[in-house]
Structures are given as C-alpha cells and as structure tokens.
SEBA-891339 format. One record per residue (C-alpha): y, x, z. Coordinates in nm, 3 decimals. Layout:
BEGIN
[r [Y X Z]]
...
REM end
This chain:
BEGIN
[r [-0.001 0.004 -0.019]]
[r [0.335 0.132 -0.082]]
[r [0.520 0.124 0.229]]
[r [0.855 0.059 0.067]]
[r [0.750 -0.297 0.024]]
[r [0.779 -0.343 0.392]]
[r [1.140 -0.233 0.382]]
[r [1.213 -0.428 0.101]]
[r [1.034 -0.742 0.260]]
[r [1.268 -0.691 0.551]]
[r [1.583 -0.645 0.345]]
[r [1.524 -0.954 0.151]]
[r [1.449 -1.169 0.454]]
[r [1.771 -1.076 0.650]]
[r [2.118 -1.070 0.523]]
[r [2.280 -0.718 0.403]]
[r [2.465 -0.548 0.706]]
[r [2.232 -0.743 0.953]]
[r [2.379 -0.583 1.311]]
[r [2.050 -0.593 1.455]]
[r [1.831 -0.393 1.249]]
[r [1.867 -0.043 1.418]]
[r [1.805 -0.241 1.746]]
[r [1.510 -0.354 1.589]]
[r [1.351 -0.031 1.437]]
[r [1.409 0.103 1.768]]
[r [1.194 -0.128 1.916]]
[r [0.921 -0.220 1.658]]
[r [0.932 0.157 1.511]]
[r [0.859 0.027 1.135]]
[r [0.913 -0.308 0.940]]
[r [0.543 -0.290 0.897]]
[r [0.522 -0.383 1.287]]
[r [0.755 -0.703 1.199]]
[r [0.528 -0.775 0.918]]
[r [0.210 -0.769 1.114]]
[r [0.339 -0.965 1.413]]
[r [0.316 -1.347 1.418]]
[r [0.630 -1.583 1.503]]
[r [0.536 -1.579 1.885]]
[r [0.537 -1.191 1.881]]
[r [0.856 -1.187 1.715]]
[r [1.010 -1.393 1.930]]
[r [0.879 -1.248 2.276]]
[r [1.018 -0.931 2.139]]
[r [1.375 -1.052 2.153]]
[r [1.426 -1.151 1.752]]
[r [1.658 -1.481 1.721]]
[r [1.471 -1.784 1.611]]
[r [1.655 -1.767 1.271]]
[r [1.527 -1.436 1.190]]
[r [1.162 -1.476 1.344]]
[r [1.132 -1.808 1.112]]
[r [1.239 -1.595 0.814]]
[r [1.012 -1.291 0.874]]
[r [0.733 -1.524 0.931]]
[r [0.694 -1.567 0.565]]
[r [0.442 -1.254 0.486]]
[r [0.439 -1.276 0.125]]
[r [0.521 -0.944 -0.057]]
[r [0.518 -1.087 -0.381]]
[r [0.891 -1.087 -0.411]]
[r [0.927 -0.725 -0.297]]
[r [0.670 -0.607 -0.524]]
[r [0.868 -0.811 -0.816]]
[r [1.211 -0.621 -0.696]]
[r [1.039 -0.297 -0.682]]
[r [0.870 -0.278 -1.013]]
[r [1.171 -0.425 -1.201]]
[r [1.398 -0.201 -1.055]]
[r [1.198 0.112 -1.121]]
[r [1.107 -0.031 -1.490]]
[r [1.490 -0.022 -1.566]]
[r [1.520 0.354 -1.448]]
[r [1.681 0.313 -1.112]]
[r [1.535 0.433 -0.793]]
[r [1.485 0.298 -0.446]]
[r [1.490 0.502 -0.141]]
[r [1.404 0.372 0.223]]
[r [1.374 0.523 0.560]]
[r [1.065 0.663 0.504]]
[r [1.219 0.889 0.183]]
[r [1.315 1.235 0.269]]
[r [1.614 1.198 0.073]]
[r [1.725 0.875 0.257]]
[r [2.080 0.985 0.388]]
[r [2.054 1.051 0.780]]
[r [2.399 0.951 0.816]]
[r [2.326 0.599 0.748]]
[r [2.057 0.603 0.984]]
[r [2.341 0.652 1.249]]
[r [2.471 0.289 1.193]]
[r [2.333 -0.014 1.399]]
[r [2.342 -0.208 1.063]]
[r [2.195 0.071 0.863]]
[r [2.054 -0.043 0.493]]
[r [1.650 -0.108 0.501]]
[r [1.673 -0.005 0.104]]
[r [1.889 0.173 -0.125]]
[r [1.907 0.132 -0.500]]
[r [2.037 0.394 -0.695]]
[r [2.106 0.559 -1.027]]
[r [2.170 0.949 -1.091]]
[r [2.055 1.262 -0.905]]
[r [2.064 1.218 -0.556]]
[r [1.919 1.538 -0.448]]
[r [2.111 1.778 -0.238]]
[r [2.376 1.503 -0.159]]
[r [2.355 1.589 0.237]]
[r [2.423 1.958 0.166]]
[r [2.767 1.904 0.059]]
[r [3.045 1.755 0.305]]
[r [3.184 1.427 0.162]]
[r [3.508 1.207 0.188]]
[r [3.578 0.863 0.107]]
[r [3.884 0.807 -0.110]]
[r [3.991 0.447 -0.113]]
[r [4.318 0.286 -0.220]]
[r [4.473 -0.056 -0.302]]
[r [4.332 -0.230 -0.602]]
[r [4.689 -0.300 -0.716]]
[r [4.801 0.054 -0.680]]
[r [5.175 0.173 -0.783]]
[r [5.197 0.443 -1.034]]
[r [5.309 0.685 -0.751]]
[r [5.000 0.573 -0.549]]
[r [4.783 0.620 -0.851]]
[r [4.927 1.012 -0.881]]
[r [4.891 1.045 -0.521]]
[r [4.536 0.936 -0.516]]
[r [4.431 1.152 -0.811]]
[r [4.619 1.461 -0.701]]
[r [4.473 1.480 -0.383]]
[r [4.116 1.376 -0.480]]
[r [4.111 1.664 -0.728]]
[r [4.211 1.891 -0.438]]
[r [3.945 1.788 -0.228]]
[r [3.688 1.773 -0.491]]
[r [3.799 2.114 -0.598]]
[r [3.788 2.235 -0.252]]
[r [3.410 2.180 -0.210]]
[r [3.395 1.785 -0.097]]
[r [3.183 1.548 -0.241]]
[r [3.411 1.217 -0.332]]
[r [3.252 0.883 -0.223]]
[r [3.448 0.553 -0.342]]
[r [3.385 0.176 -0.432]]
[r [3.416 0.168 -0.779]]
[r [3.675 -0.106 -0.810]]
[r [3.978 -0.091 -1.008]]
[r [4.297 0.083 -0.861]]
[r [4.273 0.358 -0.624]]
[r [3.884 0.388 -0.622]]
[r [3.920 0.443 -1.019]]
[r [4.208 0.708 -0.959]]
[r [3.962 0.887 -0.721]]
[r [3.665 0.871 -0.955]]
[r [3.868 0.986 -1.241]]
[r [4.031 1.278 -1.072]]
[r [3.663 1.392 -0.914]]
[r [3.510 1.366 -1.285]]
[r [3.841 1.549 -1.431]]
[r [3.755 1.874 -1.191]]
[r [3.397 1.860 -1.236]]
[r [3.337 1.725 -0.885]]
[r [3.047 1.530 -0.731]]
[r [3.125 1.196 -0.669]]
[r [2.906 0.878 -0.561]]
[r [3.021 0.529 -0.632]]
[r [2.892 0.271 -0.370]]
[r [2.880 -0.097 -0.565]]
[r [2.921 -0.433 -0.394]]
[r [2.649 -0.581 -0.635]]
[r [2.332 -0.511 -0.805]]
[r [2.337 -0.208 -1.015]]
[r [2.261 -0.411 -1.333]]
[r [2.562 -0.629 -1.278]]
[r [2.868 -0.503 -1.516]]
[r [3.142 -0.500 -1.214]]
[r [3.406 -0.448 -1.239]]
[r [3.389 -0.466 -1.617]]
[r [3.694 -0.255 -1.669]]
[r [3.491 0.021 -1.528]]
[r [3.179 -0.004 -1.729]]
[r [3.270 0.318 -1.911]]
[r [3.380 0.485 -1.605]]
[r [3.037 0.435 -1.440]]
[r [2.856 0.582 -1.743]]
[r [3.073 0.875 -1.762]]
[r [3.003 0.924 -1.368]]
[r [2.641 0.926 -1.447]]
[r [2.640 1.165 -1.746]]
[r [2.863 1.407 -1.485]]
[r [2.615 1.409 -1.217]]
[r [2.733 1.123 -1.010]]
[r [2.555 0.863 -0.849]]
[r [2.592 0.492 -0.823]]
[r [2.441 0.330 -0.485]]
[r [2.381 -0.018 -0.364]]
[r [2.190 -0.176 -0.072]]
[r [2.179 -0.490 -0.309]]
[r [1.862 -0.565 -0.564]]
[r [1.939 -0.585 -0.911]]
[r [2.102 -0.945 -0.986]]
[r [2.288 -0.996 -0.694]]
[r [2.668 -1.062 -0.800]]
[r [2.963 -0.945 -0.585]]
[r [3.123 -1.191 -0.344]]
[r [3.372 -1.205 -0.080]]
[r [3.074 -1.094 0.163]]
[r [2.969 -0.832 -0.016]]
[r [3.235 -0.623 -0.041]]
[r [3.304 -0.600 0.367]]
[r [2.915 -0.490 0.392]]
[r [2.949 -0.242 0.097]]
[r [3.265 -0.115 0.280]]
[r [3.078 0.028 0.591]]
[r [2.843 0.222 0.353]]
[r [3.145 0.400 0.208]]
[r [3.283 0.489 0.534]]
[r [2.944 0.578 0.659]]
[r [2.825 0.794 0.395]]
[r [3.149 1.033 0.450]]
[r [3.269 1.278 0.728]]
[r [3.624 1.089 0.717]]
[r [3.806 0.820 0.492]]
[r [4.133 0.883 0.315]]
[r [4.341 0.580 0.239]]
[r [4.601 0.651 -0.019]]
[r [4.806 0.347 -0.050]]
[r [4.745 0.012 0.107]]
[r [5.000 -0.269 0.224]]
[r [4.981 -0.435 0.556]]
[r [4.722 -0.673 0.474]]
[r [4.504 -0.471 0.247]]
[r [4.145 -0.531 0.222]]
[r [4.123 -0.163 0.180]]
[r [4.188 -0.123 0.566]]
[r [3.850 -0.236 0.606]]
[r [3.701 0.058 0.499]]
[r [3.915 0.252 0.746]]
[r [3.833 0.024 1.032]]
[r [3.461 0.087 0.962]]
[r [3.495 0.438 0.954]]
[r [3.673 0.427 1.308]]
[r [3.405 0.205 1.432]]
[r [3.150 0.464 1.317]]
[r [3.323 0.746 1.482]]
[r [3.428 0.911 1.169]]
[r [3.765 1.029 1.072]]
[r [4.062 0.830 0.947]]
[r [4.340 1.011 0.707]]
[r [4.647 0.807 0.573]]
[r [4.916 0.905 0.369]]
[r [5.281 0.807 0.455]]
[r [5.516 0.639 0.149]]
[r [5.723 0.339 0.059]]
[r [5.726 0.096 0.356]]
[r [5.599 -0.188 0.168]]
[r [5.336 -0.043 -0.053]]
[r [5.217 0.200 0.234]]
[r [5.273 -0.038 0.529]]
[r [4.890 -0.046 0.576]]
[r [4.885 0.328 0.622]]
[r [5.170 0.355 0.837]]
[r [4.979 0.091 1.080]]
[r [4.654 0.315 1.055]]
[r [4.886 0.612 1.139]]
[r [4.999 0.428 1.451]]
[r [4.652 0.338 1.528]]
[r [4.526 0.706 1.548]]
[r [4.457 0.792 1.218]]
[r [4.576 1.144 1.116]]
[r [4.861 1.158 0.875]]
[r [4.792 1.390 0.582]]
[r [4.993 1.483 0.238]]
[r [4.751 1.716 0.101]]
[r [4.405 1.773 0.017]]
[r [4.449 2.101 0.244]]
[r [4.536 1.882 0.544]]
[r [4.165 1.735 0.524]]
[r [4.002 2.043 0.439]]
[r [4.144 2.230 0.728]]
[r [4.013 1.958 0.954]]
[r [3.637 2.034 0.858]]
[r [3.667 2.452 0.785]]
[r [3.541 2.533 1.104]]
[r [3.204 2.371 1.039]]
[r [3.209 2.430 0.646]]
[r [3.363 2.780 0.614]]
[r [3.123 2.868 0.367]]
[r [3.169 2.558 0.155]]
[r [3.519 2.443 0.140]]
[r [3.782 2.661 -0.013]]
[r [4.154 2.550 0.053]]
[r [4.321 2.792 -0.216]]
[r [4.102 2.649 -0.463]]
[r [4.227 2.287 -0.334]]
[r [4.606 2.375 -0.335]]
[r [4.552 2.512 -0.689]]
[r [4.370 2.202 -0.831]]
[r [4.639 1.988 -0.670]]
[r [4.966 2.223 -0.830]]
[r [4.762 2.198 -1.175]]
[r [4.707 1.852 -1.162]]
[r [5.086 1.780 -1.087]]
[r [5.162 2.028 -1.349]]
[r [4.984 1.854 -1.614]]
[r [5.141 1.517 -1.533]]
[r [5.446 1.651 -1.631]]
[r [5.327 1.855 -1.950]]
[r [4.966 1.706 -2.060]]
[r [4.953 1.336 -1.954]]
[r [4.674 1.285 -2.231]]
[r [4.454 1.510 -2.027]]
[r [4.475 1.360 -1.672]]
[r [4.299 1.064 -1.531]]
[r [4.496 0.776 -1.701]]
[r [4.756 0.561 -1.542]]
[r [4.669 0.250 -1.408]]
[r [4.680 -0.033 -1.668]]
[r [4.957 -0.297 -1.663]]
[r [4.857 -0.619 -1.500]]
[r [4.737 -0.869 -1.740]]
[r [4.852 -1.225 -1.682]]
[r [4.537 -1.439 -1.615]]
[r [4.464 -1.774 -1.482]]
[r [4.359 -1.751 -1.127]]
[r [3.973 -1.818 -1.084]]
[r [3.825 -1.943 -0.783]]
[r [3.483 -1.778 -0.836]]
[r [3.657 -1.425 -0.899]]
[r [3.524 -1.185 -0.618]]
[r [3.835 -1.034 -0.447]]
[r [3.812 -0.788 -0.154]]
[r [3.944 -0.950 0.148]]
[r [4.266 -0.959 0.309]]
[r [4.294 -0.856 0.666]]
[r [4.312 -1.158 0.876]]
[r [4.609 -1.288 1.069]]
[r [4.638 -1.193 1.473]]
[r [4.426 -1.430 1.653]]
[r [4.607 -1.569 1.968]]
[r [4.438 -1.488 2.282]]
[r [4.422 -1.711 2.555]]
[r [4.570 -1.593 2.906]]
[r [4.289 -1.665 3.137]]
[r [3.911 -1.576 3.090]]
[r [3.683 -1.854 2.930]]
[r [3.394 -1.953 3.118]]
[r [3.100 -1.718 2.977]]
[r [2.847 -1.908 2.814]]
[r [2.477 -1.956 2.869]]
[r [2.227 -1.746 2.675]]
[r [2.390 -1.429 2.605]]
[r [2.221 -1.095 2.601]]
[r [2.270 -0.850 2.905]]
[r [2.440 -0.621 2.709]]
[r [2.673 -0.894 2.580]]
[r [2.719 -1.038 2.949]]
[r [2.847 -0.678 3.034]]
[r [3.077 -0.644 2.753]]
[r [3.194 -0.975 2.788]]
[r [3.297 -0.895 3.134]]
[r [3.488 -0.597 3.033]]
[r [3.716 -0.802 2.770]]
[r [4.033 -0.928 2.870]]
[r [4.357 -1.094 2.705]]
[r [4.460 -0.726 2.604]]
[r [4.258 -0.624 2.308]]
[r [4.049 -0.305 2.327]]
[r [3.862 -0.075 2.131]]
[r [3.454 -0.060 2.119]]
[r [3.522 0.317 2.255]]
[r [3.704 0.178 2.553]]
[r [3.439 -0.114 2.610]]
[r [3.138 0.146 2.594]]
[r [3.326 0.369 2.881]]
[r [3.379 0.064 3.098]]
[r [3.031 -0.073 3.068]]
[r [2.798 0.247 3.034]]
[r [2.638 0.115 2.710]]
[r [2.641 0.327 2.384]]
[r [2.878 0.249 2.102]]
[r [2.593 0.099 1.875]]
[r [2.515 -0.152 2.180]]
[r [2.864 -0.232 2.248]]
[r [2.895 -0.314 1.874]]
[r [2.590 -0.534 1.879]]
[r [2.703 -0.736 2.170]]
[r [3.038 -0.775 2.002]]
[r [2.867 -0.920 1.704]]
[r [2.693 -1.149 1.950]]
[r [2.989 -1.232 2.129]]
[r [3.200 -1.335 1.785]]
[r [2.906 -1.552 1.667]]
[r [2.885 -1.754 1.981]]
[r [3.280 -1.796 1.986]]
[r [3.336 -1.584 2.265]]
[r [3.524 -1.286 2.141]]
[r [3.776 -1.225 1.856]]
[r [3.867 -0.903 1.691]]
[r [4.206 -0.796 1.609]]
[r [4.343 -0.551 1.318]]
[r [4.215 -0.218 1.432]]
[r [3.845 -0.358 1.530]]
[r [4.013 -0.422 1.856]]
[r [3.857 -0.697 2.064]]
[r [3.976 -0.977 2.319]]
[r [3.807 -1.288 2.460]]
[r [3.853 -1.602 2.292]]
[r [3.905 -1.957 2.423]]
REM end
C-alpha cells in the first residue's frame, strides 16, 4: 500500500488549514492510525464529532484517483513521510498533509528563503521597489517565495527570474487551474528557469475567498521572514505578514506613501523591521548563513536594476499593466481585506461549557485589552501551538475575537 494514500485520504476528509492536524498527528502518529480507528475510537481520542464522522469513511478510492491523476499529468506529490517534504512546515499546527508540485524541489531547504508580497493593485513606485529589492535578495543568495498573484507577487517573481534566482510560487488553487490567467506565461517561465509551483489543493480546485487565506500561511511558513513592499491599511497582503508573525517568523516592511503604504506603516508600529534595501534583510541572516549570503552582490544587483530602469526598460521586469475597466463579478475570487476592528465588551462574558482544558486556560488569560498569542503563551504556560489551537476553538465557539495584527480579546 502506498502510504501517501492515507495522507491524501486525510486531506480530502478535512478542510485545508485545519488547525488540529498537528495535534492529531502528535497523538496518532500517522494518518494510517486514524484510518484504522473506528468512529468510537476517534471520539475517545478527542476528535470533534464532525471530523470523526468524516474520517469514518474508509474508502481510499478518491485518494487513489487523486494520486493517479496528479502523477499522470506530470505533477508530484509530497507527504510528511517523504524526505523532501519541507520540515519548516511541520512546525505549523495546521501543516498541510499533502503538497502537490511542479518543478525541481530538490535542495530547496538548503537555501535560506524570504517571502516577498505586495498589493495586487500596486503602484509604479511599489512595482519598482518590489522588483529592485527582490533582485537584491535573489542575487544575494536567498530563495524567493511568493503567491503568484498579479501586482506585487508578479513583480517579485519577474525580478527573481531576471537575476537567475530560485523562486517558489504557492498557488491558492489546483496546479492545473489557470489562475490568475494573466500570469500563465510567467508560471511557465518560472518552471523553465528551475522554479517550483506548489499547492496543497488537488487538481481541479478553483480559487475562492477561503483558499487565499489558507495559502498565505504556507507562503510565510516556507520562509525565514516575510517582506511587505507595499500595502494599504486594509490590504489582504497583511494577512501573510500576520501569519509570519504568528509562526514566529520575521516581518519586514518598507515605508512609503501614507496611503499606499499605510499597511506597511501599521506593521512597523506593531513590531515589523523597517527596511529600505535588500541589504537590510540579508544583514539579519548573515550570522547564520555567512557562507551563502552575499551583501555586496545584493547591492550590486539593486544598483544595476535601478540603472537599467532608467536606460534599458525593455530588459526589466515589465511595469504593472494599466487597470482594465470590467464589470464586477461576484464570483471572481479576491484576496480578502483585513476586517474592521471589533468591539470588545468591558466585562468578561461567562465561559461556555464544553471547552477543552487549553481553551479554558487561554480564555482565563484573555481580557478587554487585545493580546498577542506569545503573551497568552507566557501567561498560561502553554506552547504557542497549543495557544493557537485554543484560540481557534474560542473563535469557533464565539468566545474570542481577533484584531488586526492577530491580537485577541474576549468576545461578548
């Protein structure tokens, strides 16, 4: 039996980004144990009734179909049993049971990586800033992780390819789905130049509002840090930065125009490192990767990029296309904006019955003043992963709410 089938079976039974995957695997060790357990054993093991019901379907037919079709179309499949599965993702409480990919993934973890994200509606200045800094990071020895969207993601990938760098694009849909259609040729060039396309969604899954948020945690999780080059105050780009901070990764933000970079300014106020060049970021990691990173090469690449912007624009990553007038489509997937700040009741609402012990401890540490997960971990003695799992449980049960910056308070 191909053990990958058990991981695919698990991924098809529960939604992508399930916050309990990590806890289940620590307890059950392998999805095969979940597959072999009946519904009563699953419930006794602490699985929620809904999850236990879904995992009571023991047919592997669909998993076999997914594996067969994926490999027959030239894509590859990785699970935590594989040596090439990225160990950095296993640190996440909601790590993906399956990764689908295209391109050469070998040696990926040998290279330090940084995620580069920016607004989908990026300005000309933001485009040039993103391309210039990404060229420096790539020439300086870092791999680039991005999301493949139009705007800032496109500028980052174009720049990495322009200097011959390593680049991974994490998709918010199945790898066979042509999204965004504007970047079809870019994805092909990325693969031709040694890059990788990655997704946790099986073939045929189309992008939607929820898939972007789920995808963003992987962009942040694959990298040492996340660079935000341009984001307005309510930009969905900030979600990736918040994922990075929640995961204990670094967050870098570039200041700029008060409107176009309002989200970057907010990140800086919340503790992100203010950067204006690739050298600022490389300097943070030079002590750990002195044999890999080259600040002089990064500075030279940035200078060359700026010089070429002026003299040889045709050889550079293209400028952002002018926006087209089109009728709004309710079905068109969009990256979500940050939600408005919620209202916090002054007095603690009563604790509902049925909360897990961890959720009870975290709820006891919440108050009307929003707190970061790290603060809650310090107050409760729980691990960051346990705190995040408890916060998810509290949000689902309506006991907690999160603010911009992934800060939590009680909810009335």
